[in-house]
C-alpha positions in Angstrom: 84.7 109.4 130.6 83.4 106.2 127.9 85.1 106.2 124.2 81.9 109.0 123.2 83.0 110.7 125.8 86.6 110.5 124.7 86.0 110.8 121.1 83.9 114.0 121.9 86.9 115.8 124.5 89.5 115.4 121.3 86.8 117.0 118.4 86.0 119.6 121.4 89.6 121.0 121.1 88.8 121.3 116.8 87.7 125.4 117.6 91.2 125.9 118.0 92.3 125.2 114.8 95.5 124.5 113.3 98.1 126.7 114.9 101.5 125.2 113.7 104.7 125.5 116.7 106.3 122.3 118.9 106.2 124.2 122.1 102.2 122.6 123.1 102.7 119.0 121.9 106.4 119.3 123.6 104.4 120.6 126.8 102.4 117.7 127.1 104.8 115.0 125.9 106.8 116.2 128.6 104.2 114.7 131.5 103.7 111.6 129.8 107.4 111.0 130.1 108.5 111.5 126.0 106.7 108.2 125.0 108.0 109.1 121.3 111.2 108.9 122.7 111.0 104.9 123.3 110.0 104.3 119.7 111.3 105.1 115.7 109.8 105.7 112.6 109.2 106.0 109.0 107.7 109.7 108.8 106.4 110.7 105.8 105.5 114.9 104.7 104.3 115.9 101.2 101.5 117.4 99.7 99.5 114.8 97.6 99.9 110.3 98.2 100.9 111.0 102.5 98.6 108.4 103.7 98.8 105.5 100.3 102.3 105.9 100.9 102.5 105.1 104.1 99.1 102.5 104.1 101.6 100.6 101.7 104.8 101.2 104.0 102.7 99.2 106.9 101.7 96.5 104.9 105.7 95.8 103.7 106.5 96.0 107.6 103.5 93.9 108.7 104.1 91.1 106.5 107.9 91.1 107.6 106.8 90.4 111.5 107.4 93.7 112.9 104.6 95.4 115.6 103.9 98.4 113.1 101.9 101.1 113.9 100.2 103.5 111.2 99.1 106.5 112.2 97.3 108.6 109.5 94.8 111.7 108.8 91.6 112.1 108.8 89.5 109.2 109.1 86.5 108.3 107.0 84.1 106.1 108.6 85.0 106.3 112.0 87.8 108.1 115.0 89.6 104.7 115.1 90.6 104.7 111.4 93.9 107.5 112.1 95.6 105.1 115.3 95.9 101.7 114.1 98.8 99.1 115.0 99.6 95.4 113.5 96.5 96.3 111.4 94.0 96.5 113.3 92.2 100.3 114.9 93.4 100.9 118.2 90.2 99.3 120.6 87.7 101.3 123.1 89.2 100.0 125.9 93.1 101.4 124.3 91.4 104.4 123.5 89.5 105.0 126.5 92.7 104.7 128.9 95.1 106.6 126.7 92.2 109.4 126.7 91.6 109.5 130.6 95.4 108.9 131.3 95.7 112.8 128.8 92.8 114.3 130.1 94.5 115.9 133.0 97.5 116.7 132.1 96.6 118.3 128.7 93.8 120.5 130.7 95.8 122.2 133.3 98.1 123.5 130.0 98.3 127.3 130.4 98.1 126.7 126.2 96.4 123.6 125.7 96.6 121.1 122.8 94.9 121.7 119.5 92.8 118.6 118.0 95.6 117.0 116.3 98.5 117.6 119.2 95.8 115.9 121.3 95.6 112.6 118.9 99.6 112.5 118.5 99.8 112.6 122.2 97.2 109.5 122.3 98.7 107.8 119.6 102.6 108.1 120.7 101.6 106.7 124.5 99.2 104.2 122.9 102.5 102.7 120.5 104.4 103.0 124.3 102.1 100.5 125.7 102.3 98.3 123.1 105.6 98.3 122.3 105.1 99.1 118.9 108.7 98.0 117.0 108.3 100.9 114.7 106.0 103.5 114.1 104.7 104.9 109.6 104.2 108.8 110.7 101.7 110.5 108.7 102.5 114.3 109.3 99.2 116.7 109.2 100.9 120.1 107.4 103.9 121.3 106.4 107.0 119.2 107.9 109.2 121.7 110.6 106.5 123.4 112.7 104.3 120.0 112.5 103.3 118.5 115.5 104.3 115.5 114.6 108.1 116.9 114.1 108.8 116.1 117.7 109.5 113.2 117.4 113.5 112.0 117.7 116.2 111.3 114.4 113.2 108.4 112.5 114.5 105.4 110.6 113.3 107.1 107.2 112.1 110.7 106.7 110.0 110.5 103.6 109.0 113.3 100.9 105.7 112.6 98.5 104.3 114.6 95.9 105.4 118.4 95.7 101.9 120.5 95.2 100.6 124.2 96.0 99.1 123.0 99.6 98.4 125.4 102.6 99.8 128.4 100.6 99.4 130.7 103.7 101.1 129.3 106.3 103.9 126.8 104.3 104.6 129.4 101.3 103.0 130.2 97.5 105.8 128.6 95.1 106.6 124.9 95.3 110.2 125.7 96.5 109.1 127.3 99.8 106.6 124.9 99.8 109.7 121.7 99.4 111.1 124.2 102.0 109.0 123.8 104.4 107.9 119.8 103.7 112.0 119.4 104.7 111.8 120.3 107.9 110.7 117.0 108.7 115.2 116.2 107.7 116.7 114.8 111.1 121.2 115.7 111.6 122.6 112.4 110.2 119.4 111.4 109.1 117.9 109.2 105.9 115.3 110.6 103.8 113.5 109.8 100.3 111.8 111.9 98.2 109.7 111.5 95.0 110.7 112.9 92.4 109.3 116.7 91.8 110.7 119.5 89.8 114.3 120.8 90.1 113.7 123.2 91.6 112.1 121.1 94.4 114.4 118.0 94.3 117.6 121.3 94.7 115.7 121.8 98.0 115.9 118.7 99.2 119.7 118.2 97.9 120.6 120.8 99.8 119.0 120.3 103.2 120.4 116.9 102.8 123.5 118.2 102.1 123.5 120.8 104.9 122.3 118.3 107.6 124.5 115.5 106.1 122.0 112.3 105.0 121.6 110.3 103.4 118.9 110.7 99.9 117.3 108.3 97.9 115.1 109.3 95.4 112.1 107.3 93.7 113.1 105.1 90.7 110.6 106.5 88.7 112.9 105.5 85.0 112.0 102.2 85.8 108.8 101.9 86.2 106.7 100.2 83.6 103.4 98.8 84.3 102.7 95.4 82.8 99.0 95.3 83.1 95.7 97.4 85.1 92.3 97.0 85.5 89.6 98.6 88.0 91.1 95.7 89.9 94.5 96.3 90.2 97.7 96.3 88.4 100.8 94.8 87.7 104.2 96.8 87.2 108.1 96.5 87.1 110.4 98.5 89.0 114.6 98.0 89.0 115.3 95.0 89.6 112.0 93.8 91.2 109.2 92.6 88.2 105.6 91.8 88.6 104.8 93.3 91.8 100.6 93.6 92.2 99.2 96.5 93.5 95.2 96.7 94.3 95.5 100.5 94.5 94.1 101.7 91.3 95.6 104.7 89.3 99.0 105.4 87.7 100.0 107.9 90.1 99.5 104.9 93.1 102.5 103.0 90.8 104.4 106.2 91.7 104.1 106.0 95.1 104.9 102.5 95.6 108.0 103.4 94.2 108.4 105.5 97.1 107.4 102.9 99.1 109.9 100.3 97.4 112.9 103.4 97.9 112.0 103.7 101.9 112.1 99.4 102.4 115.6 99.8 100.3 116.7 102.5 103.0 115.4 100.1 105.8 116.9 97.4 104.8 120.3 98.9 104.6 119.9 100.1 107.8 119.4 96.9 108.9 116.0 95.8 109.0 114.8 92.5 108.1 112.8 92.8 105.2 112.4 90.3 102.0 111.8 90.6 98.3 108.3 87.9 99.6 107.6 90.5 102.5 107.3 93.8 99.8 105.2 91.7 97.6 103.0 90.7 100.0 102.2 93.9 101.5 101.2 95.5 98.5 99.7 92.9 97.5 97.3 93.1 100.2 97.3 96.9 101.2 94.1 98.2 101.6 93.2 102.0 101.6 89.5 103.4 101.5 88.0 105.4 100.2 90.7 106.7 97.0 89.1 105.0 94.2 87.8 102.0 95.8 86.2 99.0 94.4 83.0 98.9 97.5 80.7 96.6 94.9 81.8 94.3 92.0 77.6 93.8 90.7 76.5 96.3 90.4 80.3 98.1 89.6 80.4 100.5 92.7 83.5 103.2 92.9 
């Protein structure tokens, strides 16, 4: 299959819809030799802000010199946006090679993978081939039964802002949804959370205690916005002063605070990320389509 046929094949799986569960993705990855077990991850779940948080985290890790994968969904312009390495989208040739490798395995499964499960398998195999140092992995839906949760314990498991999403599958209260998202927490791991209601935070505290995890809460109390315009904002967070961020909206400052806690967790585990890397990554991050200035004269948002 050429690249157009590969993408058509991937999208053909959309008709299965979203079906929670790990048995299909587990079976497919087993046939591929479990590439996910050879990778390290920052795993990000939540209702709002997952993509922005992932983009900022990946930008910092790229600035630190790591071969960083970024897996997100959905895409805006082209499918390739979903699977990036070192800031570059997957190449046509690489996508063709991986899909053509996976195709015969997926087609012989009695219960074939969904589109999202297939894309996850493609990404894991691609990142293994390219020897990614770390992959920033955005969940699809929920946490526990999301296909991305097939990974081993991540370096950091992250929960962004919690809201009422997919209530038919995840529950109809914030606490129920938080519990579903906390399914990405794994025994003995490290967790970072966006600050939420007392009930939501209590869920995360309980799960972390049960699984003997280190829990970090984003530092919202020390956030101070120094300036903002249509072209970016500058803020303080804790001891870090005058951090420049091109992403617009107060919510992005709160997402950036989560990212700073992720970085602190990674550095505590031995990842080499300096303050200069943090500032460079946040200053240069791009996340198209989210209050995005595409033209300045005339102003077009």
